[in-house]
MDAnalysis code that builds the backbone (N, CA, C; Angstrom):
import MDAnalysis as mda
import numpy as np

u = mda.Universe.empty(720, n_residues=240, atom_resindex=np.repeat(np.arange(240), 3), trajectory=True)
u.add_TopologyAttr("name", ["N", "CA", "C"] * 240)
u.add_TopologyAttr("resid", np.arange(1, 241))
u.add_TopologyAttr("resname", ["UNK", "UNK", "UNK", "UNK", "UNK", "UNK", "UNK", "UNK", "UNK", "UNK", "UNK", "UNK", "UNK", "UNK", "UNK", "UNK", "UNK", "UNK", "UNK", "UNK", "UNK", "UNK", "UNK", "UNK", "UNK", "UNK", "UNK", "UNK", "UNK", "UNK", "UNK", "UNK", "UNK", "UNK", "UNK", "UNK", "UNK", "UNK", "UNK", "UNK", "UNK", "UNK", "UNK", "UNK", "UNK", "UNK", "UNK", "UNK", "UNK", "UNK", "UNK", "UNK", "UNK", "UNK", "UNK", "UNK", "UNK", "UNK", "UNK", "UNK", "UNK", "UNK", "UNK", "UNK", "UNK", "UNK", "UNK", "UNK", "UNK", "UNK", "UNK", "UNK", "UNK", "UNK", "UNK", "UNK", "UNK", "UNK", "UNK", "UNK", "UNK", "UNK", "UNK", "UNK", "UNK", "UNK", "UNK", "UNK", "UNK", "UNK", "UNK", "UNK", "UNK", "UNK", "UNK", "UNK", "UNK", "UNK", "UNK", "UNK", "UNK", "UNK", "UNK", "UNK", "UNK", "UNK", "UNK", "UNK", "UNK", "UNK", "UNK", "UNK", "UNK", "UNK", "UNK", "UNK", "UNK", "UNK", "UNK", "UNK", "UNK", "UNK", "UNK", "UNK", "UNK", "UNK", "UNK", "UNK", "UNK", "UNK", "UNK", "UNK", "UNK", "UNK", "UNK", "UNK", "UNK", "UNK", "UNK", "UNK", "UNK", "UNK", "UNK", "UNK", "UNK", "UNK", "UNK", "UNK", "UNK", "UNK", "UNK", "UNK", "UNK", "UNK", "UNK", "UNK", "UNK", "UNK", "UNK", "UNK", "UNK", "UNK", "UNK", "UNK", "UNK", "UNK", "UNK", "UNK", "UNK", "UNK", "UNK", "UNK", "UNK", "UNK", "UNK", "UNK", "UNK", "UNK", "UNK", "UNK", "UNK", "UNK", "UNK", "UNK", "UNK", "UNK", "UNK", "UNK", "UNK", "UNK", "UNK", "UNK", "UNK", "UNK", "UNK", "UNK", "UNK", "UNK", "UNK", "UNK", "UNK", "UNK", "UNK", "UNK", "UNK", "UNK", "UNK", "UNK", "UNK", "UNK", "UNK", "UNK", "UNK", "UNK", "UNK", "UNK", "UNK", "UNK", "UNK", "UNK", "UNK", "UNK", "UNK", "UNK", "UNK", "UNK", "UNK", "UNK", "UNK", "UNK", "UNK", "UNK", "UNK", "UNK", "UNK", "UNK", "UNK", "UNK", "UNK", "UNK"])
u.atoms.positions = np.array([
    [11.701, 19.060, 3.048],
    [10.425, 18.274, 3.142],
    [9.801, 19.082, 2.293],
    [9.137, 18.270, 0.863],
    [7.902, 18.885, 0.154],
    [6.705, 18.482, 0.612],
    [5.874, 19.442, 0.900],
    [4.790, 19.130, 1.222],
    [3.611, 19.520, 0.340],
    [2.887, 18.728, -0.502],
    [1.576, 19.173, -1.402],
    [0.294, 18.992, -0.863],
    [-0.242, 20.200, -0.663],
    [-1.664, 20.278, -0.260],
    [-2.631, 20.001, -1.485],
    [-3.413, 19.011, -1.572],
    [-4.237, 18.940, -2.835],
    [-5.802, 19.090, -1.868],
    [-6.538, 19.709, -3.146],
    [-8.256, 19.572, -2.580],
    [-8.432, 18.103, -2.029],
    [-8.500, 17.927, -1.039],
    [-8.943, 16.674, -0.346],
    [-10.430, 16.259, -0.551],
    [-10.585, 14.840, -0.685],
    [-11.825, 14.308, -1.164],
    [-12.944, 14.658, -0.041],
    [-12.472, 14.878, 1.111],
    [-13.251, 14.948, 2.496],
    [-14.016, 13.667, 2.791],
    [-15.147, 13.605, 3.265],
    [-15.751, 12.481, 3.514],
    [-15.736, 11.820, 4.726],
    [-16.368, 10.894, 5.385],
    [-15.919, 10.238, 6.768],
    [-14.639, 9.705, 6.729],
    [-14.142, 8.998, 5.783],
    [-12.980, 8.164, 5.996],
    [-11.899, 9.457, 6.509],
    [-11.855, 10.214, 5.973],
    [-10.939, 11.164, 5.992],
    [-10.905, 11.862, 7.516],
    [-12.286, 12.110, 7.856],
    [-12.511, 12.507, 9.030],
    [-12.204, 11.814, 10.257],
    [-12.573, 10.490, 9.860],
    [-12.339, 9.395, 11.005],
    [-10.907, 9.339, 11.275],
    [-10.141, 9.104, 10.246],
    [-8.495, 8.779, 10.304],
    [-7.848, 10.239, 11.040],
    [-8.492, 11.368, 10.848],
    [-7.916, 12.611, 11.539],
    [-8.086, 12.532, 12.792],
    [-9.351, 12.138, 13.300],
    [-9.723, 11.845, 14.804],
    [-8.856, 10.854, 15.310],
    [-8.467, 9.772, 15.056],
    [-7.870, 8.650, 15.703],
    [-6.452, 8.633, 15.408],
    [-5.833, 9.808, 14.622],
    [-4.131, 9.804, 14.418],
    [-3.225, 9.440, 15.300],
    [-3.649, 10.339, 16.559],
    [-2.569, 10.252, 17.767],
    [-2.786, 8.697, 18.261],
    [-3.962, 7.911, 18.424],
    [-4.046, 6.681, 19.114],
    [-3.647, 5.794, 17.842],
    [-4.001, 6.020, 16.794],
    [-3.406, 5.016, 15.739],
    [-1.837, 4.997, 15.691],
    [-1.146, 6.097, 15.917],
    [0.299, 6.129, 15.866],
    [0.764, 5.290, 17.252],
    [0.097, 5.354, 18.379],
    [0.639, 4.472, 19.288],
    [0.374, 2.771, 19.001],
    [-0.636, 2.775, 18.711],
    [-1.243, 1.341, 18.312],
    [-0.191, 0.934, 17.296],
    [0.089, 1.218, 16.026],
    [0.900, 0.706, 15.231],
    [2.353, 0.311, 15.621],
    [2.718, 1.039, 16.900],
    [4.014, 0.737, 17.377],
    [3.964, -0.507, 18.039],
    [2.737, -1.114, 18.496],
    [2.765, -2.478, 19.138],
    [2.430, -3.772, 18.405],
    [2.257, -3.079, 16.799],
    [1.680, -4.216, 15.852],
    [2.840, -4.852, 15.494],
    [2.932, -6.508, 15.155],
    [4.019, -7.121, 14.972],
    [4.286, -6.613, 13.651],
    [5.774, -6.537, 12.999],
    [6.029, -5.783, 11.756],
    [6.450, -7.240, 10.642],
    [6.260, -8.343, 10.953],
    [6.474, -9.500, 10.288],
    [5.867, -9.084, 8.922],
    [4.369, -9.214, 8.963],
    [3.996, -9.182, 7.833],
    [4.331, -7.877, 6.822],
    [4.177, -6.689, 7.637],
    [4.593, -5.593, 6.884],
    [6.075, -5.636, 6.390],
    [6.840, -6.140, 7.288],
    [8.165, -6.214, 6.764],
    [8.479, -6.984, 5.811],
    [7.822, -8.110, 5.582],
    [7.739, -9.159, 4.427],
    [7.418, -8.523, 3.139],
    [6.294, -7.700, 3.309],
    [5.906, -6.746, 1.988],
    [7.155, -5.813, 1.498],
    [7.798, -5.203, 2.440],
    [8.967, -4.265, 2.151],
    [10.260, -5.325, 1.202],
    [10.194, -6.375, 1.978],
    [11.257, -7.477, 1.431],
    [11.036, -7.700, 0.223],
    [9.875, -7.946, -0.071],
    [9.657, -8.687, -1.317],
    [9.351, -7.493, -2.523],
    [8.801, -6.404, -2.109],
    [8.897, -5.414, -3.034],
    [10.370, -4.731, -3.317],
    [11.118, -5.073, -2.590],
    [12.729, -4.834, -2.801],
    [13.134, -3.425, -3.106],
    [12.781, -2.396, -2.306],
    [13.279, -1.005, -2.875],
    [14.828, -0.769, -3.060],
    [15.263, -0.312, -3.955],
    [16.500, -0.284, -4.316],
    [17.325, 0.944, -4.127],
    [18.520, 1.266, -4.060],
    [19.207, 2.694, -3.726],
    [18.781, 3.327, -5.218],
    [18.339, 4.715, -5.076],
    [18.251, 5.358, -6.265],
    [16.975, 5.279, -6.970],
    [16.044, 4.583, -6.522],
    [14.539, 4.378, -6.852],
    [13.788, 5.536, -6.367],
    [12.715, 5.483, -7.248],
    [11.253, 6.344, -6.409],
    [10.370, 5.665, -5.986],
    [10.156, 5.221, -4.940],
    [8.932, 4.470, -4.051],
    [7.897, 5.351, -3.617],
    [6.644, 5.176, -3.884],
    [5.577, 5.639, -3.276],
    [4.774, 4.724, -2.586],
    [4.115, 5.122, -1.421],
    [3.586, 4.654, -0.498],
    [2.040, 5.326, -0.377],
    [1.186, 4.338, -0.535],
    [-0.378, 4.798, -0.314],
    [-0.764, 4.633, 1.162],
    [-1.405, 5.742, 1.630],
    [-1.857, 5.560, 2.917],
    [-0.547, 5.189, 4.103],
    [0.307, 6.150, 3.996],
    [1.556, 6.018, 4.974],
    [1.069, 6.081, 6.505],
    [-0.075, 6.789, 6.715],
    [-0.517, 6.904, 8.073],
    [0.712, 7.769, 8.943],
    [1.091, 7.260, 10.122],
    [2.092, 8.146, 10.809],
    [3.529, 7.818, 10.337],
    [3.641, 7.466, 9.037],
    [4.947, 7.371, 8.560],
    [5.856, 6.361, 8.878],
    [5.695, 5.144, 9.578],
    [6.287, 4.192, 9.959],
    [7.265, 3.405, 8.824],
    [6.606, 3.068, 7.973],
    [7.254, 2.522, 6.643],
    [7.926, 3.451, 5.802],
    [7.422, 4.628, 5.816],
    [7.922, 5.690, 4.950],
    [9.500, 5.721, 5.405],
    [9.717, 5.515, 6.678],
    [11.134, 5.734, 7.169],
    [12.148, 4.583, 6.524],
    [11.559, 3.482, 6.559],
    [12.295, 2.066, 5.959],
    [12.273, 2.375, 4.719],
    [11.492, 2.734, 3.864],
    [11.545, 2.946, 2.482],
    [12.725, 4.048, 2.071],
    [12.944, 4.977, 3.011],
    [13.712, 6.136, 2.670],
    [15.099, 5.534, 3.032],
    [15.198, 4.496, 3.953],
    [16.367, 3.810, 4.191],
    [16.890, 3.211, 3.052],
    [15.807, 2.441, 2.152],
    [16.294, 1.439, 1.386],
    [16.403, 2.275, 0.017],
    [15.977, 3.270, -0.229],
    [16.421, 3.869, -1.430],
    [17.523, 4.844, -1.459],
    [18.076, 5.091, -0.080],
    [19.507, 5.883, 0.042],
    [18.902, 7.383, -0.536],
    [20.300, 7.865, -0.268],
    [20.338, 9.562, -0.513],
    [19.958, 9.950, -2.160],
    [20.209, 9.005, -2.942],
    [19.894, 9.165, -4.279],
    [18.440, 8.832, -4.860],
    [18.003, 8.457, -3.905],
    [16.339, 7.790, -4.224],
    [15.327, 8.857, -3.812],
    [14.047, 8.527, -3.748],
    [12.942, 9.523, -3.627],
    [11.750, 8.648, -2.991],
    [11.114, 9.136, -1.835],
    [10.287, 8.600, -1.381],
    [8.684, 9.427, -1.298],
    [7.750, 8.631, -1.446],
    [6.434, 9.879, -1.806],
    [5.329, 9.183, -0.980],
    [4.834, 9.872, -0.154],
    [3.606, 9.471, 0.729],
    [2.326, 10.392, 0.283],
    [1.328, 9.337, 0.194],
    [0.094, 9.968, -0.141],
    [-0.945, 9.657, 0.904],
    [-1.472, 10.771, 1.830],
    [-2.407, 10.216, 2.602],
    [-3.609, 11.078, 2.422],
    [-5.183, 10.426, 2.820],
    [-6.164, 11.466, 2.575],
    [-6.347, 12.118, 4.095],
    [-5.643, 11.985, 5.133],
    [-5.835, 12.544, 6.536],
    [-4.568, 13.232, 6.666],
    [-4.973, 14.771, 6.903],
    [-4.249, 15.764, 7.096],
    [-3.214, 15.350, 8.521],
    [-4.162, 14.785, 9.408],
    [-3.283, 14.596, 10.551],
    [-2.420, 13.491, 10.746],
    [-2.532, 12.499, 9.745],
    [-1.671, 11.557, 9.754],
    [-0.457, 11.852, 8.917],
    [-0.710, 12.935, 7.824],
    [0.538, 13.725, 7.076],
    [1.392, 14.387, 8.130],
    [0.909, 15.095, 8.911],
    [1.541, 15.805, 9.934],
    [2.429, 14.840, 10.727],
    [1.963, 13.648, 11.020],
    [2.714, 12.723, 11.992],
    [3.889, 12.329, 11.136],
    [3.673, 11.993, 10.129],
    [4.542, 11.419, 9.241],
    [5.673, 12.438, 8.499],
    [5.358, 13.517, 8.618],
    [6.255, 14.593, 8.676],
    [7.324, 14.685, 9.590],
    [6.727, 14.606, 10.649],
    [7.471, 14.824, 12.365],
    [8.206, 13.721, 12.071],
    [7.872, 12.511, 11.780],
    [8.882, 11.486, 11.920],
    [9.981, 11.562, 10.958],
    [9.605, 11.739, 9.814],
    [10.703, 11.911, 8.597],
    [11.440, 13.054, 9.242],
    [11.051, 14.205, 9.601],
    [12.231, 15.078, 9.786],
    [13.078, 14.672, 11.294],
    [12.600, 13.979, 12.272],
    [13.243, 13.365, 13.228],
    [14.321, 12.541, 12.810],
    [14.050, 11.789, 11.971],
    [15.007, 10.883, 11.454],
    [16.013, 11.329, 10.383],
    [15.888, 12.500, 9.957],
    [16.858, 13.075, 8.958],
    [16.490, 12.656, 7.514],
    [15.286, 12.379, 7.316],
    [14.986, 12.042, 5.938],
    [14.095, 13.035, 5.292],
    [13.963, 14.115, 5.544],
    [13.209, 15.332, 5.090],
    [13.801, 15.775, 3.543],
    [15.066, 15.343, 3.299],
    [15.530, 15.895, 2.025],
    [15.286, 14.947, 0.813],
    [14.633, 13.612, 1.185],
    [14.297, 12.661, 0.094],
    [12.863, 12.297, 0.134],
    [12.005, 12.969, 0.694],
    [10.562, 12.679, 1.073],
    [9.645, 13.742, 0.279],
    [8.671, 13.394, -0.402],
    [7.617, 14.368, -0.647],
    [6.342, 13.746, 0.156],
    [5.532, 14.613, 0.870],
    [4.171, 14.134, 1.445],
    [3.236, 14.810, 0.450],
    [2.166, 14.052, 0.127],
    [0.926, 14.781, -0.456],
    [-0.264, 14.381, 0.388],
    [-1.036, 15.618, 0.667],
    [-2.070, 15.280, 1.369],
    [-3.163, 15.366, 0.387],
    [-3.779, 14.126, -0.082],
    [-4.569, 14.191, -1.066],
    [-5.104, 12.787, -1.197],
    [-5.897, 12.352, -2.171],
    [-6.585, 11.057, -2.298],
    [-5.880, 10.288, -3.430],
    [-5.606, 9.018, -3.133],
    [-4.707, 8.089, -4.007],
    [-5.848, 7.857, -5.263],
    [-6.982, 8.231, -5.142],
    [-7.650, 8.059, -6.494],
    [-7.662, 9.050, -7.655],
    [-6.780, 9.839, -7.222],
    [-6.366, 11.226, -8.245],
    [-4.977, 11.441, -7.851],
    [-3.875, 10.685, -8.376],
    [-2.646, 11.112, -7.919],
    [-2.076, 12.197, -9.160],
    [-2.711, 13.320, -9.582],
    [-2.351, 14.290, -10.392],
    [-1.065, 14.987, -10.200],
    [-0.376, 14.990, -9.251],
    [1.009, 15.671, -8.917],
    [2.047, 14.380, -9.259],
    [1.560, 13.306, -9.707],
    [2.778, 12.227, -9.980],
    [2.516, 12.099, -11.538],
    [3.618, 12.254, -12.333],
    [3.784, 11.999, -13.638],
    [3.574, 10.775, -14.091],
    [2.911, 10.265, -15.329],
    [2.935, 8.878, -15.763],
    [4.518, 8.425, -16.141],
    [4.412, 7.194, -15.594],
    [5.702, 6.150, -15.653],
    [7.067, 6.888, -15.016],
    [6.733, 7.401, -13.560],
    [7.947, 8.068, -12.935],
    [8.264, 7.305, -11.596],
    [7.157, 6.114, -11.377],
    [7.554, 5.490, -10.001],
    [8.058, 4.226, -10.331],
    [9.053, 3.969, -9.485],
    [9.493, 2.624, -9.752],
    [8.762, 1.252, -8.865],
    [8.121, 1.767, -7.707],
    [7.704, 0.856, -6.860],
    [6.466, 1.504, -6.151],
    [5.553, 0.959, -6.012],
    [4.257, 1.219, -5.091],
    [4.248, 0.476, -4.013],
    [4.168, 0.983, -2.765],
    [3.842, 0.151, -1.579],
    [2.522, 0.634, -1.085],
    [1.509, -0.521, -0.607],
    [0.199, -0.321, -0.014],
    [-0.300, -1.298, 0.832],
    [0.042, -1.187, 2.161],
    [-0.549, -1.833, 3.240],
    [-1.623, -1.524, 3.791],
    [-2.818, -2.155, 3.727],
    [-3.958, -2.259, 4.531],
    [-4.522, -0.838, 3.987],
    [-4.733, -0.782, 2.818],
    [-5.399, 0.575, 2.019],
    [-6.491, -0.140, 1.084],
    [-6.103, -1.182, 0.172],
    [-7.256, -1.404, -0.867],
    [-8.581, -1.840, -0.080],
    [-8.259, -2.709, 1.015],
    [-9.583, -3.209, 1.620],
    [-10.277, -2.126, 2.344],
    [-9.809, -0.959, 2.559],
    [-10.531, 0.099, 3.297],
    [-11.513, 0.854, 2.169],
    [-11.284, 0.409, 0.988],
    [-12.046, 1.175, -0.055],
    [-13.126, 0.312, -0.698],
    [-14.147, 0.865, -1.155],
    [-15.223, 0.126, -2.061],
    [-14.788, -0.485, -3.456],
    [-15.513, -1.316, -4.022],
    [-14.802, -1.868, -5.261],
    [-14.422, -0.558, -6.430],
    [-15.378, 0.285, -6.563],
    [-14.947, 1.135, -7.664],
    [-13.872, 2.045, -7.081],
    [-13.594, 2.225, -5.860],
    [-12.498, 2.980, -5.242],
    [-11.113, 2.089, -5.405],
    [-11.237, 0.790, -5.448],
    [-9.887, -0.060, -5.646],
    [-9.502, 0.203, -7.130],
    [-10.632, -0.137, -7.906],
    [-10.397, 0.040, -9.306],
    [-9.540, 1.425, -9.698],
    [-9.957, 2.215, -9.300],
    [-9.473, 3.805, -9.794],
    [-8.281, 4.077, -8.921],
    [-7.895, 3.590, -7.789],
    [-6.820, 3.492, -7.242],
    [-5.703, 2.848, -8.079],
    [-5.934, 1.504, -8.399],
    [-5.187, 0.488, -8.975],
    [-4.952, 1.097, -10.545],
    [-5.858, 1.770, -10.923],
    [-5.863, 2.440, -12.381],
    [-4.641, 3.725, -12.353],
    [-4.627, 4.078, -11.353],
    [-3.738, 5.336, -11.116],
    [-2.202, 4.388, -10.788],
    [-2.175, 3.582, -10.231],
    [-1.050, 2.837, -9.899],
    [-0.581, 2.458, -11.229],
    [-1.174, 1.842, -12.224],
    [-0.639, 1.557, -13.649],
    [-0.159, 2.667, -14.161],
    [-0.887, 3.643, -13.952],
    [-0.447, 4.860, -14.920],
    [0.866, 5.589, -14.417],
    [1.129, 5.670, -13.194],
    [2.358, 6.351, -12.754],
    [3.376, 5.176, -12.654],
    [3.321, 3.984, -12.645],
    [4.551, 2.918, -12.578],
    [5.294, 3.137, -13.863],
    [6.805, 3.081, -13.703],
    [7.735, 2.992, -14.731],
    [7.268, 1.487, -15.367],
    [7.795, 1.374, -16.719],
    [7.574, 0.228, -17.322],
    [7.975, -1.022, -16.875],
    [9.209, -1.093, -15.877],
    [9.496, -2.256, -15.196],
    [9.248, -2.065, -13.858],
    [8.120, -1.160, -13.607],
    [7.902, -1.085, -12.032],
    [6.815, -2.188, -11.474],
    [6.924, -2.029, -10.119],
    [6.284, -3.012, -9.378],
    [5.325, -2.567, -8.199],
    [4.286, -3.413, -7.996],
    [3.251, -2.959, -6.804],
    [3.329, -3.959, -5.831],
    [3.386, -3.516, -4.421],
    [3.454, -4.268, -3.392],
    [2.132, -4.195, -2.623],
    [1.292, -5.151, -2.295],
    [0.161, -4.962, -1.540],
    [0.036, -5.874, -0.454],
    [-0.392, -5.485, 0.733],
    [-0.789, -6.212, 1.829],
    [-2.257, -5.819, 2.174],
    [-3.210, -7.084, 2.229],
    [-4.469, -6.877, 2.901],
    [-5.168, -7.733, 3.631],
    [-6.309, -7.502, 4.408],
    [-6.857, -8.832, 4.690],
    [-7.300, -9.750, 3.874],
    [-7.282, -10.825, 4.185],
    [-7.731, -12.199, 3.027],
    [-8.864, -12.900, 3.757],
    [-9.525, -13.172, 2.954],
    [-10.919, -14.045, 3.025],
    [-10.526, -15.297, 3.444],
    [-11.003, -15.669, 4.571],
    [-10.816, -16.992, 5.132],
    [-12.022, -17.508, 5.888],
    [-11.883, -18.706, 6.179],
    [-12.976, -19.449, 6.923],
    [-12.347, -19.480, 8.430],
    [-11.263, -19.278, 8.782],
    [-10.536, -19.470, 9.954],
    [-11.292, -18.642, 10.871],
    [-11.374, -19.027, 12.380],
    [-12.203, -18.458, 13.325],
    [-11.527, -16.855, 13.630],
    [-10.441, -16.640, 13.538],
    [-10.340, -15.135, 13.703],
    [-10.777, -14.121, 12.591],
    [-10.558, -14.875, 11.302],
    [-11.461, -14.023, 10.209],
    [-12.924, -13.922, 10.271],
    [-13.492, -14.926, 10.921],
    [-14.893, -14.921, 10.892],
    [-15.308, -14.073, 11.976],
    [-14.709, -13.805, 13.242],
    [-14.709, -13.011, 14.212],
    [-14.877, -11.471, 13.833],
    [-13.368, -11.380, 12.796],
    [-13.311, -9.831, 12.475],
    [-14.395, -9.685, 11.469],
    [-14.934, -10.392, 10.744],
    [-16.100, -10.021, 9.927],
    [-17.215, -9.777, 10.857],
    [-17.721, -10.508, 11.838],
    [-18.697, -10.406, 12.476],
    [-18.644, -8.793, 13.297],
    [-17.280, -8.519, 13.699],
    [-17.124, -7.111, 14.304],
    [-17.269, -6.203, 13.278],
    [-17.162, -6.246, 11.928],
    [-17.273, -5.162, 10.833],
    [-18.757, -5.189, 10.729],
    [-19.693, -6.258, 10.915],
    [-21.231, -6.229, 10.597],
    [-21.574, -5.213, 11.661],
    [-21.151, -5.526, 12.831],
    [-21.518, -4.810, 14.026],
    [-21.110, -3.304, 14.298],
    [-19.792, -3.007, 13.873],
    [-19.426, -1.710, 13.998],
    [-18.639, -1.037, 12.769],
    [-19.689, -1.044, 11.565],
    [-18.871, -0.808, 10.396],
    [-18.174, 0.480, 10.376],
    [-18.504, 1.389, 11.266],
    [-17.857, 2.730, 11.169],
    [-16.334, 2.442, 11.616],
    [-16.327, 1.681, 12.690],
    [-15.104, 1.520, 13.558],
    [-14.144, 0.727, 12.623],
    [-14.675, -0.559, 12.323],
    [-14.069, -1.619, 11.593],
    [-14.266, -1.701, 10.134],
    [-13.264, -0.741, 9.372],
    [-13.756, -0.181, 8.147],
    [-13.263, -1.179, 6.837],
    [-12.285, -2.162, 7.216],
    [-11.551, -2.706, 6.216],
    [-12.237, -4.287, 5.824],
    [-12.477, -4.469, 4.596],
    [-13.021, -5.682, 3.900],
    [-12.152, -6.765, 3.774],
    [-12.490, -7.738, 3.977],
    [-11.476, -9.087, 3.624],
    [-11.792, -9.246, 2.115],
    [-11.002, -9.250, 1.621],
    [-11.139, -9.389, -0.078],
    [-9.942, -10.241, -0.593],
    [-10.146, -10.706, -1.947],
    [-9.584, -11.727, -2.602],
    [-8.546, -11.145, -3.368],
    [-7.542, -10.931, -2.906],
    [-6.397, -9.776, -3.475],
    [-5.691, -10.196, -4.761],
    [-5.549, -11.444, -5.215],
    [-5.236, -11.684, -6.174],
    [-6.051, -11.322, -7.426],
    [-7.300, -11.849, -7.346],
    [-8.412, -11.514, -8.177],
    [-8.799, -9.867, -8.219],
    [-8.302, -9.210, -7.188],
    [-8.473, -7.750, -7.387],
    [-7.480, -7.119, -8.463],
    [-6.309, -7.651, -8.100],
    [-5.180, -7.024, -8.973],
    [-5.279, -7.550, -10.275],
    [-5.595, -8.626, -10.518],
    [-5.749, -9.259, -11.954],
    [-6.714, -8.682, -12.703],
    [-7.966, -8.263, -11.872],
    [-9.038, -7.311, -12.697],
    [-8.554, -6.286, -13.041],
    [-7.593, -5.616, -12.453],
    [-7.210, -4.180, -12.706],
    [-6.063, -4.220, -13.687],
    [-5.701, -5.538, -14.012],
    [-4.799, -5.546, -15.274],
    [-3.278, -5.523, -14.721],
    [-3.126, -6.300, -13.631],
    [-1.898, -6.626, -13.248],
    [-1.703, -8.131, -12.979],
    [-0.185, -8.432, -13.120],
    [0.398, -9.911, -13.307],
    [0.641, -10.037, -11.832],
    [0.261, -11.120, -11.179],
    [0.937, -11.300, -9.803],
    [2.248, -12.175, -9.797],
    [3.287, -11.555, -9.168],
    [4.600, -12.109, -9.478],
    [4.758, -13.102, -8.576],
    [4.542, -12.615, -7.128],
    [4.843, -13.616, -5.922],
    [3.605, -13.136, -5.106],
    [3.197, -14.033, -4.170],
    [2.168, -13.984, -2.993],
    [2.490, -14.635, -1.646],
    [1.864, -14.393, -0.667],
    [2.177, -15.219, 0.342],
    [0.871, -14.822, 1.419],
    [0.704, -15.787, 2.076],
    [-0.130, -15.378, 3.370],
    [0.504, -15.595, 4.546],
    [-0.144, -14.611, 5.640],
    [0.584, -14.461, 6.903],
    [-0.581, -14.101, 8.203],
    [-0.202, -13.858, 9.179],
    [-1.226, -13.149, 10.277],
    [-1.093, -12.034, 10.401],
    [-1.967, -11.082, 11.027],
    [-1.649, -9.851, 11.462],
    [-2.458, -9.728, 12.625],
    [-2.067, -9.833, 14.100],
    [-2.754, -10.021, 15.254],
    [-3.669, -10.988, 15.099],
    [-3.453, -12.213, 14.618],
    [-4.191, -13.366, 14.412],
    [-5.194, -13.303, 13.404],
    [-5.451, -12.213, 12.563],
    [-6.096, -12.232, 11.447],
    [-5.627, -12.617, 10.306],
    [-6.047, -13.549, 9.399],
    [-5.318, -13.790, 7.989],
    [-4.997, -12.450, 7.138],
    [-3.728, -12.422, 6.729],
    [-3.465, -11.476, 5.673],
    [-2.928, -11.946, 4.595],
    [-2.964, -11.328, 3.215],
    [-2.372, -11.793, 2.225],
    [-1.479, -10.638, 1.637],
    [-0.329, -11.004, 1.049],
    [0.628, -10.104, 0.565],
    [0.859, -10.516, -0.925],
    [0.902, -9.585, -1.786],
    [1.469, -9.781, -3.292],
    [2.155, -8.826, -3.780],
    [3.232, -9.108, -4.621],
    [3.937, -7.939, -5.407],
    [3.335, -8.372, -7.075],
    [3.042, -7.386, -7.697],
    [2.561, -7.616, -8.922],
    [3.266, -6.405, -9.827],
    [2.995, -6.714, -11.334],
    [3.554, -5.800, -12.325],
    [2.344, -5.617, -13.304],
    [2.381, -4.488, -14.208],
    [1.515, -4.247, -14.914],
    [1.546, -5.671, -16.115],
    [0.255, -6.304, -16.436],
    [0.266, -7.577, -17.164],
    [1.062, -7.455, -18.223],
    [0.913, -6.304, -19.026],
    [1.388, -6.181, -20.500],
    [2.711, -5.866, -20.402],
    [3.549, -5.661, -19.278],
    [5.058, -5.569, -19.205],
    [5.830, -6.452, -18.832],
    [5.239, -7.636, -18.300],
    [6.175, -8.641, -17.828],
    [5.573, -9.993, -18.350],
    [4.994, -9.884, -19.192],
    [4.720, -11.304, -19.801],
    [5.893, -12.000, -20.610],
    [6.099, -13.334, -20.432],
    [6.858, -13.775, -21.217],
    [6.422, -14.913, -22.233],
    [7.623, -15.640, -23.119],
    [6.829, -16.344, -23.621],
    [7.783, -17.739, -23.535],
    [6.765, -18.952, -23.463],
    [7.744, -20.207, -23.163],
    [7.941, -20.937, -24.702],
    [8.606, -21.964, -24.786],
    [9.116, -22.759, -25.809],
    [7.764, -22.929, -26.932],
    [6.780, -23.105, -26.556],
    [5.554, -23.278, -27.176],
    [4.923, -22.090, -27.710],
    [5.328, -20.981, -27.461],
    [4.882, -19.727, -27.883],
    [3.736, -18.930, -27.053],
    [3.251, -19.826, -25.938],
    [2.120, -19.206, -25.083],
    [2.820, -18.323, -24.055],
    [1.957, -17.429, -23.618],
    [2.495, -16.230, -22.624],
    [2.332, -16.787, -21.243],
    [3.256, -16.422, -20.160],
    [2.964, -16.736, -18.884],
    [3.574, -15.931, -17.977],
    [3.037, -16.041, -16.841],
    [3.758, -15.301, -15.809],
    [4.061, -16.077, -14.619],
    [5.376, -16.036, -14.213],
    [5.745, -16.894, -12.942],
    [5.051, -16.433, -11.611],
    [4.943, -17.275, -10.866],
    [4.041, -16.989, -9.557],
    [4.657, -17.656, -8.781],
    [5.272, -17.113, -7.664],
    [5.760, -17.854, -6.337],
    [4.636, -17.556, -5.384],
    [4.335, -18.646, -4.509],
    [3.397, -18.765, -3.696],
    [3.975, -19.266, -2.322],
    [3.791, -18.177, -1.244],
    [4.429, -18.744, 0.176],
    [3.265, -18.838, 1.016],
    [3.175, -19.797, 1.788],
    [2.134, -20.128, 2.998],
    [2.939, -19.810, 4.059],
    [2.375, -19.434, 5.263],
    [3.147, -19.396, 6.617],
    [2.137, -19.448, 7.475],
])
């Protein structure tokens, strides 16, 4: 197991996730895996690929990603919380995947230890909505930098919606902004503004709250030309 300790950004988010790490690990065990599992399937990690997860927390999805890439692949997890990194390290070691994983205790806004164009796929579930707009732009800029020319980005986030569960969540966030830190965002708009073209997207629910998933590619890398000479990006939309 390779563990890289960077100068952490510090601040309240890192301290908060350090404090709740043991509770959070137990909490995610009870979460339905449908929405997250759908993101893994749509991202489609393949044997031999290098896959990076932003914000892996206690490492539940890191294990599945290691299984998908096989013994010739590589998985990298980047998390700002040192406590979460330790939980992920222990889980990977228990499952026997220490030889194909690298964990980085650092900030995804500065992925200095990841070279340009070296990552085949990036997995980010419940990450972008926890960042302010400038933070999202910076993280997505780093994603574009490290993705291989044919690389892809998979994202799952809370969705904007007028449904009652979404309105209740928004009310909880207004009342408890420190504890309920994730924003409901327009995922497609966020990705397109950062220079990505959305290849597929779908809607789902996580404990009743609407979420949206998408797989995107750098816009300049996956454009195609139709018979009339204009460019387009095929987009598959799934509703559930």
